[in-house]
C-alpha positions as CSV (number, residue, x, y, z in Angstrom):
1,M,0.0,0.0,0.0
2,P,1.7,3.3,-1.1
3,L,0.9,5.0,2.1
4,R,2.8,8.3,3.1
5,L,2.9,10.5,6.1
6,E,3.6,14.0,4.8
7,P,4.4,17.1,7.0
8,V,1.9,19.8,6.2
9,T,3.4,22.4,3.9
10,T,1.9,25.4,2.0
11,E,1.4,23.1,-1.0
12,N,-0.7,20.4,0.9
13,R,-2.3,22.7,3.5
14,P,-5.6,23.1,1.5
15,A,-6.0,19.2,1.4
16,F,-5.3,19.1,5.2
17,D,-7.8,21.9,5.9
18,R,-10.5,20.1,3.9
19,L,-10.0,16.8,5.7
20,L,-10.1,18.9,8.9
21,Q,-13.8,19.6,8.2
22,Y,-14.6,15.9,8.0
23,Y,-12.7,15.3,11.2
24,L,-14.5,18.1,13.0
25,H,-17.8,16.7,11.7
26,D,-17.0,13.3,13.2
27,L,-15.7,15.0,16.4
28,S,-19.0,16.9,16.8
29,E,-20.7,13.7,17.8
30,F,-18.7,13.7,21.1
31,T,-18.2,17.4,21.7
32,E,-20.1,20.7,21.5
33,I,-18.3,21.7,18.3
34,E,-20.9,23.1,15.8
35,P,-20.6,24.4,12.2
36,G,-20.9,28.2,11.7
37,E,-23.4,30.0,9.6
38,Q,-21.8,29.0,6.3
39,G,-21.9,25.3,7.3
40,L,-18.2,25.0,8.0
41,F,-16.5,24.1,11.3
42,D,-14.2,26.6,12.8
43,P,-10.9,24.8,13.9
44,C,-10.5,27.4,16.6
45,Q,-13.2,25.6,18.5
46,C,-10.8,22.7,19.1
47,P,-7.6,24.0,20.9
48,T,-5.5,21.0,19.8
49,L,-5.7,22.0,16.2
50,T,-3.4,25.0,16.4
51,D,0.0,25.2,14.6
52,G,1.7,25.6,18.0
53,P,5.4,25.5,18.1
54,R,5.4,22.0,19.5
55,N,2.6,20.7,17.1
56,R,3.6,18.7,14.1
57,L,0.9,18.5,11.4
58,F,0.7,15.6,9.0
59,L,-1.3,14.7,5.9
60,I,-1.9,11.0,5.5
61,T,-1.9,10.1,1.8
62,L,-2.7,6.8,0.0
63,K,-1.7,6.6,-3.8
64,N,-1.1,10.4,-3.6
65,K,-4.6,11.1,-2.5
66,P,-5.5,12.7,0.9
67,A,-6.7,9.9,3.3
68,G,-6.3,11.3,6.7
69,L,-4.5,13.7,9.1
70,A,-2.6,13.6,12.4
71,I,-1.5,16.3,14.8
72,V,1.4,15.3,17.2
73,D,2.3,17.5,20.2
74,R,6.1,17.1,20.8
75,A,6.0,18.0,24.5
76,E,9.0,17.6,26.9
77,R,7.3,14.8,28.6
78,G,6.9,12.9,25.3
79,N,4.8,12.7,22.2
80,C,1.1,13.0,22.2
81,I,-1.3,12.3,19.4
82,Q,-3.6,15.4,19.7
83,D,-5.8,14.5,16.7
84,F,-5.9,11.6,14.3
85,F,-8.4,11.0,11.5
86,V,-8.9,8.6,8.6
87,L,-11.6,9.1,5.9
88,R,-14.3,6.5,6.3
89,C,-13.7,5.0,2.8
90,Y,-10.1,4.1,4.1
91,R,-11.0,2.7,7.4
92,R,-10.7,-1.0,8.4
93,I,-8.1,-1.7,5.8
94,G,-5.1,-1.2,8.1
95,L,-4.3,2.3,6.9
96,G,-4.9,3.9,10.2
97,E,-2.6,1.5,12.1
98,D,0.0,1.7,9.5
99,A,-0.1,5.5,9.7
100,A,0.1,5.5,13.5
101,N,3.1,3.2,13.4
102,M,4.8,5.6,10.9
103,L,4.2,8.3,13.5
104,F,5.7,6.2,16.3
105,D,8.7,5.4,14.1
106,T,9.2,9.1,13.3
107,Y,9.3,10.1,17.0
108,P,10.5,7.1,19.1
109,G,10.1,7.5,22.9
110,A,7.2,8.1,25.3
111,W,3.7,8.4,23.7
112,E,0.2,9.3,24.9
113,V,-3.0,9.0,23.0
114,T,-6.2,10.6,24.4
115,V,-9.6,9.6,23.0
116,H,-13.2,10.7,24.0
117,N,-14.6,8.0,26.1
118,E,-17.9,8.0,24.1
119,N,-15.9,7.4,20.9
120,E,-16.1,3.7,21.2
121,V,-14.8,3.0,17.7
122,G,-11.7,5.3,18.4
123,V,-11.1,3.7,21.9
124,T,-11.2,0.2,20.3
125,F,-8.9,1.3,17.4
126,W,-6.2,2.7,19.7
127,R,-6.5,-0.2,22.1
128,S,-5.7,-2.5,19.2
129,V,-3.0,-0.3,17.7
130,V,-1.2,0.1,21.1
131,K,-1.5,-3.7,21.8
132,H,-0.1,-4.7,18.4
133,R,2.8,-2.2,18.8
134,V,3.9,-2.7,22.4
135,G,1.9,-5.6,23.8
136,K,1.2,-5.3,27.5
137,A,3.8,-2.6,28.0
138,S,1.2,0.2,28.1
139,R,-1.2,1.7,30.5
140,E,-4.8,2.6,29.8
141,L,-6.2,5.2,32.1
142,Q,-9.3,7.4,32.6
143,S,-8.8,11.2,32.6
144,G,-9.5,13.0,35.8
145,T,-12.9,14.0,34.5
146,G,-13.6,10.4,33.2
147,A,-14.4,11.9,29.8
148,M,-11.3,10.6,28.1
149,V,-9.4,7.4,27.8
150,V,-5.6,7.8,27.9
151,F,-3.1,5.3,26.5
152,E,0.4,5.7,27.7
153,F,3.3,3.7,26.2
154,R,6.9,3.8,24.9
155,V,8.2,2.8,21.4
């Protein structure tokens, strides 16, 4: 599968931004994010979507077509997947797990993945990815509010 993980640049930013709309649509099921009057979601409603100095934005492509996105926070304590999205037409074929593993290979070390507790598909996906990658060498926790599932591990 010709899968690539591309850092977001000025050339591929428009594709990233379009995928971001699909991601925010999916995320709106578990959050209070709503579209604006023009029918578009404002990424500013989701604080993890900023181009902060520690954040690394990636476009996931398959056969040179946009297939998903990832945002990684490169914090001192380790790496954190802030946001991760794969278009529905590319789900359940291993693309998401392969892209996640590409991220882990890019930034070896400590990792954290946080998923909305209500996002059962996302929790199941990350539980499987982490288990395949590190086996039992991980921790699965509930956030302080109980609204999030947190996976902690090292690669």
